[in-house]
Structure formats: structure tokens, C-alpha cells
C-alpha positions in Angstrom: -55.8 5.2 84.5 -57.5 1.6 83.9 -57.3 1.9 80.3 -53.9 2.7 80.3 -53.0 -0.4 82.9 -54.5 -2.5 80.6 -52.7 -1.7 77.4 -49.4 -2.0 79.7 -50.7 -5.0 81.1 -51.7 -7.2 78.4 -49.9 -5.6 75.0 -47.1 -8.2 74.5 -49.0 -11.2 75.6 -51.5 -10.3 72.5 -48.6 -10.0 70.6 -47.1 -12.8 71.2 -50.1 -15.0 70.6 -51.0 -13.3 67.3 -47.6 -14.4 66.4 -47.3 -18.0 67.3 -51.2 -18.0 65.5 -49.6 -16.6 62.1 -46.8 -18.9 62.6 -49.5 -22.3 63.3 -52.0 -20.7 60.3 -49.4 -20.5 57.7 -47.7 -23.5 58.8 -50.9 -25.7 58.3 -51.4 -23.9 54.8 -48.0 -24.2 53.1 -46.6 -27.5 54.1 -43.2 -27.1 52.2 -42.6 -24.5 55.3 -41.1 -25.6 58.3 -41.4 -23.2 60.8 -40.5 -25.3 63.9 -36.6 -25.4 62.3 -35.9 -21.9 62.1 -37.3 -20.9 65.7 -35.1 -23.6 66.9 -32.4 -22.5 65.3 -30.2 -25.3 66.3 -29.6 -24.6 69.8 -28.0 -27.7 70.8 -26.5 -28.6 67.8 -24.1 -31.5 68.3 -20.8 -30.2 66.6 -19.0 -33.5 66.3 -19.8 -35.3 63.2 -22.5 -38.1 63.4 -22.6 -41.6 62.3 -25.2 -42.3 59.3 -27.4 -44.4 62.0 -28.2 -41.4 64.2 -30.0 -39.3 61.2 -33.9 -39.2 61.1 -35.1 -38.7 57.5 -31.9 -40.4 55.8 -31.3 -43.1 53.0 -28.1 -44.2 52.0 -27.5 -46.5 48.8 -24.5 -48.0 47.9 -23.3 -47.9 43.9 -20.9 -50.6 42.9 -19.7 -51.0 39.3 -17.0 -52.7 37.9 -14.1 -51.2 35.3 -13.0 -54.0 33.6 -8.9 -55.2 33.3 -7.2 -53.2 30.8 -4.0 -52.2 30.0 -4.5 -48.3 30.6 -1.9 -48.4 33.6 1.3 -49.5 30.9 1.1 -45.9 29.7 1.5 -43.5 32.4 4.6 -43.2 34.0 6.6 -40.9 35.8 10.1 -39.7 36.2 12.2 -41.7 38.9 12.9 -39.2 41.3 9.2 -38.7 42.0 8.1 -39.6 45.3 6.5 -43.0 45.7 2.9 -43.2 45.4 1.9 -43.1 49.0 3.7 -39.8 49.9 1.8 -38.3 46.5 -1.8 -36.7 46.4 -4.3 -38.7 48.8 -5.7 -41.2 46.1 -7.3 -44.8 46.3 -5.8 -46.6 43.3 -8.6 -49.0 43.3 -11.3 -46.6 41.9 -9.3 -47.0 38.9 -11.0 -50.6 38.7 -14.1 -50.5 40.9 -16.5 -47.2 41.3 -18.1 -47.3 44.7 -20.5 -44.7 44.3 -22.5 -43.5 48.5 -25.9 -42.3 47.1 -27.4 -39.8 50.1 -30.8 -38.8 50.1 -32.3 -36.7 53.2 -35.7 -34.9 53.9 -36.5 -31.4 55.4 -32.1 -30.9 56.4 -30.4 -27.9 55.8 -27.4 -28.2 54.2 -24.6 -25.7 53.8 -20.6 -25.1 53.0 -19.8 -27.2 55.6 -21.7 -30.3 55.5 -25.5 -31.3 56.5 -27.7 -30.7 59.4 -30.6 -32.4 61.2 -32.0 -30.8 64.5 -30.4 -32.6 66.4 -27.2 -34.4 64.5 -24.4 -32.5 61.8 -23.6 -34.8 59.1 -20.8 -35.0 56.9 -21.7 -36.3 53.8 -18.1 -37.1 52.5 -14.9 -37.8 53.6 -12.5 -35.2 54.0 -8.2 -35.6 53.7 -7.4 -32.0 55.0 -8.8 -32.0 58.2 -10.4 -28.5 58.2 -12.7 -27.9 60.4 -16.8 -26.8 60.9 -17.0 -23.0 62.5 -18.8 -23.3 65.7 -21.7 -22.1 64.4 -23.4 -21.3 61.3 -26.5 -18.8 60.6 -29.3 -20.3 58.6 -30.3 -18.5 55.5 -34.3 -18.9 55.8 -34.0 -20.5 51.9 -36.4 -23.5 51.6 -36.0 -25.2 48.2 -38.3 -28.4 47.6 -35.3 -30.2 45.6 -31.7 -29.7 45.7 -28.8 -31.8 44.0 -25.6 -31.1 45.8 -22.1 -31.5 44.2 -20.1 -31.9 47.3 -16.5 -32.0 48.7 -14.3 -31.1 51.1 -11.5 -30.0 48.6 -13.0 -27.2 46.1 -10.0 -26.6 43.8 -10.7 -27.0 39.9 -9.6 -31.2 39.7 -12.2 -31.4 42.5 -15.3 -29.4 41.1 -14.9 -31.6 37.7 -14.7 -35.3 39.2 -16.0 -34.7 42.6 -19.2 -32.5 42.3 -20.0 -32.5 38.2 -19.0 -36.3 38.2 -21.5 -36.6 41.7 -24.3 -34.6 40.1 -23.7 -37.0 36.8 -24.5 -40.2 38.4 -27.9 -38.8 40.2 -30.7 -40.7 37.8 -32.5 -37.8 35.4 -35.7 -37.8 37.2 -34.9 -36.5 40.1 -32.4 -34.0 38.8 -34.4 -32.5 35.8 -36.4 -30.5 38.3 -33.9 -30.2 41.2 -31.9 -26.8 41.9 -27.9 -27.8 41.4 -25.7 -26.6 44.1 -21.7 -26.9 44.4 -18.5 -25.5 46.4 -17.2 -23.9 43.8 -17.5 -20.3 42.1 -21.2 -20.1 41.1 -20.4 -17.7 37.5 -17.8 -20.4 36.7 -20.1 -23.9 37.7 -22.8 -22.0 35.5 -20.3 -21.7 33.0 -19.2 -25.4 32.7 -22.6 -26.6 33.6 -24.4 -24.8 31.1 -21.4 -26.3 28.5 -22.8 -30.2 29.6 -26.9 -28.9 29.0 -28.1 -27.7 32.3 -30.0 -24.1 32.6 -27.5 -21.7 34.0 -30.7 -20.1 36.2 -30.4 -23.6 38.2 -27.1 -23.8 39.0 -25.7 -22.5 42.9 -23.1 -22.1 44.9 -23.4 -23.4 48.5 -23.8 -20.9 50.6 -21.5 -20.9 54.0 -24.9 -20.3 56.1 -27.0 -23.6 56.0 -30.2 -23.6 53.0 -33.4 -25.9 54.5 -34.5 -28.6 51.5 -37.3 -30.6 51.3 -35.3 -33.2 49.3 -31.8 -33.5 49.4 -29.6 -35.7 47.1 -26.0 -35.3 47.2 -23.6 -38.7 45.5 -20.1 -39.0 46.3 -17.4 -41.5 46.0 -16.5 -44.1 48.8 -13.1 -42.6 49.4 -14.1 -39.0 49.2 -11.9 -37.6 46.4 -11.4 -38.3 42.5 -13.1 -41.4 42.9 -15.9 -41.4 40.2 -14.1 -43.3 37.2 -16.9 -44.8 35.7 -18.6 -40.9 36.0 -15.4 -39.6 34.4 -15.7 -41.3 31.5 -19.3 -41.0 30.8 -18.6 -37.1 30.9 -16.1 -37.7 28.4 -18.3 -39.1 26.3 -21.1 -36.7 26.6 -18.6 -34.1 25.8 -18.0 -35.8 22.9 -20.9 -36.7 21.4 -22.9 -33.7 22.3 -20.3 -31.4 20.6 -19.5 -33.8 17.9 -16.0 -34.0 18.5 -15.5 -37.4 17.5 -14.9 -35.8 14.5 -12.3 -34.1 14.7 -8.6 -35.5 14.0 -6.1 -34.9 16.6 -2.7 -33.5 15.1 -1.5 -30.6 17.1 1.1 -30.2 19.4 -0.3 -27.8 22.5 1.5 -26.4 25.4 -0.8 -24.0 27.9 0.6 -22.6 30.9 -0.9 -21.7 33.9 -1.6 -17.8 35.0 2.0 -16.9 36.6 0.1 -16.3 39.5 -0.9 -19.2 40.3 0.8 -22.3 41.8 2.1 -25.1 39.1 2.6 -22.6 36.5 6.4 -22.6 34.6 8.0 -19.8 35.0 10.3 -21.0 32.4 8.0 -21.7 29.7 9.5 -19.8 26.8 12.9 -21.5 27.1 11.1 -25.1 27.3 9.3 -23.9 24.1 12.8 -23.1 22.9 13.8 -26.4 23.9 10.8 -28.3 22.3 11.5 -26.1 18.7 14.8 -27.2 19.0 14.8 -30.5 19.3 12.0 -31.1 17.0 11.8 -28.0 14.4 9.5 -29.8 11.8 6.7 -29.9 14.6 4.1 -26.7 14.6 4.1 -26.3 18.2 1.1 -24.2 19.4 1.7 -21.8 22.4 -1.8 -20.7 23.9 -2.7 -19.1 26.9 -4.3 -20.2 30.1 -7.3 -18.1 28.9 -7.9 -20.2 26.2 -9.3 -22.8 28.8 -11.5 -20.2 30.3 -14.2 -21.3 27.3 -15.8 -24.3 27.4 -16.4 -24.6 23.8 -12.8 -23.1 22.4 -11.3 -25.4 24.8 -12.9 -28.6 23.6 -12.6 -28.0 20.5 -8.4 -27.4 20.7 -7.9 -30.0 22.7 -9.8 -32.4 21.2 -7.5 -31.6 18.1 -4.2 -32.0 20.1 -2.5 -35.0 19.5 0.6 -34.3 22.4 -0.7 -31.5 25.1 2.0 -30.2 27.4 0.1 -29.4 30.4 1.2 -27.4 33.5 0.8 -29.3 36.5 -1.7 -29.7 38.9 -5.6 -29.6 37.9 -4.4 -28.3 34.5 -4.0 -31.7 33.8 -7.9 -32.5 34.0 -8.6 -31.1 30.7 -7.5 -33.9 28.8 -11.5 -34.8 29.2 -11.6 -32.6 26.1 -8.6 -35.2 24.5 -9.0 -38.3 22.1 -8.3 -41.7 24.0 -4.8 -42.7 23.0 -3.7 -39.4 22.7 -0.7 -37.7 25.0 -0.1 -35.5 27.4 3.5 -34.1 28.8 3.0 -33.4 32.4 4.9 -30.8 34.6 4.4 -32.2 38.1 6.8 -31.4 41.5 8.4 -34.4 43.2 5.0 -35.0 45.0 3.1 -37.3 42.5 0.1 -35.8 41.5 -1.8 -39.2 41.6 -5.5 -38.0 40.9 -4.1 -35.8 38.3 -2.2 -38.7 36.2 -5.6 -41.2 37.0 -7.7 -38.7 34.7 -5.3 -39.4 31.9 -5.2 -43.1 32.5 -9.1 -43.8 32.5 -9.4 -42.1 29.6 -6.7 -44.2 27.5 -4.3 -41.7 27.2 -0.3 -41.8 27.2 0.8 -39.6 30.6 4.6 -39.1 31.0 5.0 -37.3 34.4 8.3 -34.7 34.6 9.1 -34.6 38.3 10.9 -31.4 39.1 12.8 -31.6 42.8 13.0 -28.1 42.9 9.2 -27.3 41.8 7.6 -24.7 44.3 4.7 -24.2 45.9 3.8 -21.0 43.4 5.6 -20.5 41.0 9.2 -22.6 39.8 11.6 -23.2 36.9 10.9 -26.6 35.1 14.6 -28.4 34.6 15.5 -28.0 31.0 17.0 -31.4 31.4 14.0 -33.5 32.9 12.1 -31.8 30.5 14.1 -31.9 27.2 14.0 -36.0 28.8 10.6 -36.4 29.0 9.9 -34.4 25.5 12.1 -37.4 23.8 10.6 -39.8 25.9 6.9 -38.6 24.9 7.5 -38.4 21.2 9.1 -41.6 20.6 5.8 -43.3 22.1 3.6 -40.9 19.7 5.7 -42.1 16.6 6.0 -45.6 17.9 2.7 -46.4 19.7 5.2 -47.4 22.7 8.4 -46.3 25.4 11.6 -47.1 24.6 13.2 -50.2 25.5 15.2 -48.8 28.2 12.4 -46.5 29.7 12.5 -47.9 32.6 16.2 -46.3 33.2 14.4 -43.4 33.7 11.2 -43.6 35.0 8.3 -46.2 36.6 4.7 -46.8 36.4 2.5 -44.9 38.1 0.1 -47.4 38.8 -0.1 -51.6 38.0 -2.5 -54.6 37.3 -3.4 -54.8 41.0 -6.1 -51.5 40.3 -8.6 -53.8 39.4 -8.1 -56.6 42.0 -11.2 -55.0 44.2 -13.4 -54.9 40.8 -12.7 -58.8 40.3 -13.3 -59.7 43.5 -16.7 -58.1 43.4 -17.7 -60.0 40.3 -16.4 -63.5 41.3 -18.3 -62.9 44.4 -21.6 -61.2 43.0 -21.7 -62.4 39.6 -22.4 -58.9 38.7 -20.4 -56.1 36.9 -23.3 -53.4 38.9 -25.4 -53.3 42.1 -26.9 -50.8 44.0 -28.1 -51.7 48.1 -29.3 -50.2 50.6 -27.2 -49.8 53.4 -29.6 -47.5 55.5 -33.2 -46.0 55.4 -34.9 -44.2 58.5 -38.0 -42.4 57.3 -40.1 -41.4 59.9 -42.5 -39.7 57.4 -42.4 -41.2 53.9 -40.0 -43.2 52.2 -38.7 -42.2 48.3 -36.1 -44.5 46.8 -33.9 -42.8 45.1 -32.5 -44.9 42.4 -33.8 -46.4 39.5 -30.9 -47.4 37.1 -27.3 -46.0 37.3 -26.6 -43.9 34.3 -23.7 -46.0 32.7 -24.6 -46.8 30.1 -28.2 -46.0 29.6 -28.4 -43.0 31.3 -31.6 -41.1 31.0 -30.0 -38.0 31.7 -27.1 -38.7 29.5 -29.4 -38.8 26.7 -31.4 -36.2 28.1 -28.4 -33.8 28.0 -27.2 -35.1 24.6 -30.6 -34.9 22.8 -31.6 -31.5 24.2 -32.3 -29.0 21.9 -31.9 -25.8 23.2 -29.2 -23.9 22.9 -26.4 -23.6 25.5 -24.9 -20.7 26.7 -21.0 -20.1 26.8 -19.7 -18.0 29.5 -16.6 -16.5 29.8 -15.0 -17.3 33.1 -11.6 -18.4 35.1 -11.1 -21.5 35.8 -8.2 -21.6 38.2 
């Protein structure tokens, strides 16, 4: 009886003490594991976003790069019935002349689809423009990574994946990124297809989970505006692809038409009719119509569009495939009344000519493109191809999408500092240790850029859906 009572009374305390002792021993001998993080599970986590100065073990650098004034903005036009700039898709025009990158380095922090958490605060690493909210509770995967480089955005469409996430990753110095796990807010297989095409190892590419992952070192780079603001990196990405795959040797001569899948927003329901108009108006041109699937293989898509002189593009993110085209080539872009400022800017930055056909009735899913507007735009873009300039009466039908004021912010920075590039530490609060995340920005002497270009291992190209 005495023995039975002894077991009943002391069995659970001994078990609990054993668990605590085991945790302490492992925590002592395995410094990479942070058990206290998981035992707490953030019981008092503040769901309101925190100011960066409240976050421990964080350092922030502001990286400024001037894009010198040029006349590329004169090459991109939209039809007059399009919405004014301020009623178009969210965009900061000053990023076309001045790239402001915010680098963030956390130590021993948790990241998820929704943001970054420390034991006492929740932190939004990027600006969001659609008002989506963080859920009330987030689980933890209990996964730990030594080093994570995260391509982050609160907008997850293909165009944002390329311009916000991939370009954000491209900016991180190579001595950090070469041995890091890379996370993006995009489908994992599609992300592996794209980043493998650029030279990254596919096994290192992951989708950010909805639940938290713990990182010993966490690196995130985003544009100050939050979306579509990394245009220096966009140019570098274009140049990397052209050099890695020798696309500069391809002469652009083709006239390429590519629609979106009919189930996607921005697909032209009457594309067959538009092709008939193009063939009737310009029978001497070999108009090539390719299915959307041609864009799913990055290698094939790059070679096709590098050989394209005129790309007739479906709406939305499809326009971002101009990344594979030569500067000085042409894009005829289907769009809706609401001006797609980021898509237009993607072509402007690369020095391309773009004509936006803005349809009043272009719906949210699948719609017809106005035959009249298409014919008008086709004549204008074909004139520019032949003559190297717009028609003299182009202002009767179209307006410029941007003007020379896009360079004012960069010119002011250059005048005040005498520099076209600068890195400034904004904030650092490291209780444990300090690591400076920046060496040199990769443009034009990128260690990562040359690492990806000169890497000898074969890239694996996956078949994957990009829309």
C-alpha cells in the first residue's frame, strides 16, 4: 500500500522534472535549437503590427540607387479612355528613377505567410495595399533553419512573384544567399522552375508556409513602396537571363501573339477575331499564335520572346514576360479601363515600346477586346515599328503613361549626396550579436550575379503553370 501511494503521488512530478531536464540538456549542447520559443508558443503575441524600433534582434538598412534620366517614358502610351494614373493599379512612379530597398535582418525570429514574429511582437516586413488581415492565431511548424532568405510580398500574383520576390532575392549579397534556404510566397513547384532557370538549386527553394518557421538568421529585402518598386534589380534580372542563356545573339524578328488560359482573368475571349484582323491589315507579316502553355517552360519562353519584335500580350501579369525581350522591341498590351501601371512600367524600365489597349468592357474574368480599339492600336504600334517613332497625331488617341517627373526624386538625391548609390543603416537592436548584412549592392558588380552566370551546373527546367 505504501508503495502504491508513493507511485501515485510522485509519478507525475518525476516525469515532468525529467522532461524539463532533458530540454535543458539538449538546449545546452545544441545551441541551434530554441526550445523556449516553442514552449511559450506566443501566448501573449500582439496581433497589431509593431514599429521596427520595438523589435529585438533586428537591423535595417536603406539601400538607395539612382536610375539616370532617360526618354524611355516617351515610348509607353495608353489609349485616352484609360483611367488616370491615380485610379489605376497601385504604383509609385518615382521608383522608375530611384530604387529604395529596405533590407531587414532578424536573428532568432519566426516567419510565416503573414509576416515575422518575435516573442513579443508581430512585424510586417513589407507594405500591403489590399487590406488583407492576419488571422487570430498561427500555428508553428517547429521547423528550424539556420539561414533563410525570404522573397516577401503581400501580393502573390505572378507579376509580384517576379518583381517583388525574385528581384528582392536578387538584391541579397551572394555571400549570404549561397548557403541559405530560399522561401517565397508562391507555389513551390513554379518557384523552383523559375529560380532553377536562374541557376539556384531546386532543393533549396520552398514555399513560405502559413504556419511559422524559426530562423536563426532571416533576411528580407523589399521595396520601400512595397510592390513593383525594384526596377534596378528588374534590369539586372533581364541582363542575367540574357547573358546566362546567350539571348543577345538572337535577332528579334517574330510577331508573337499569346493569350492567357480562358479560365484566367485578362484572357481575350475573341482572340481568333483579333488575329484575323491582324492578318487582314498586315498580310505580309507572319503572325504566330502560341498557346499559353508555351510560357510554362522558362527556357522555351525566353528563346521565343527574345526572338520576338512585337509581342501581343494578354492583360495583367502576362505583360511581365517582356523580361525576355530585347530593349527597343514592342508590346501591344490588352488591358481594361483601369490602367495597369506596374505592367506598363515593367516594359518602360527595359526600354521597350508599349501601347496599352484599354477596353471599357474588359471584365474581371474573360471578355472580348474591342475590334476597333485593337485595330487602332495595331496601326499605331506597326507605324512605330517601321519608323522608330509614334505617329504625329498620336496624341489624338493616346496619352503618355508617365512623364519626366519620375526622375525628380533620384535627381534630388544625387544633388544632395553627390552619389548615385548609398547604403544607410536605419536601425539596429541586437542583444546577442551583430552581423552587418550588406557588403556591396550587386549592381553592377554583383557577386551573386556573376555566381549565377558562371555557375557550371546544368539547370533543371520543369514544366509548370505560371498563371
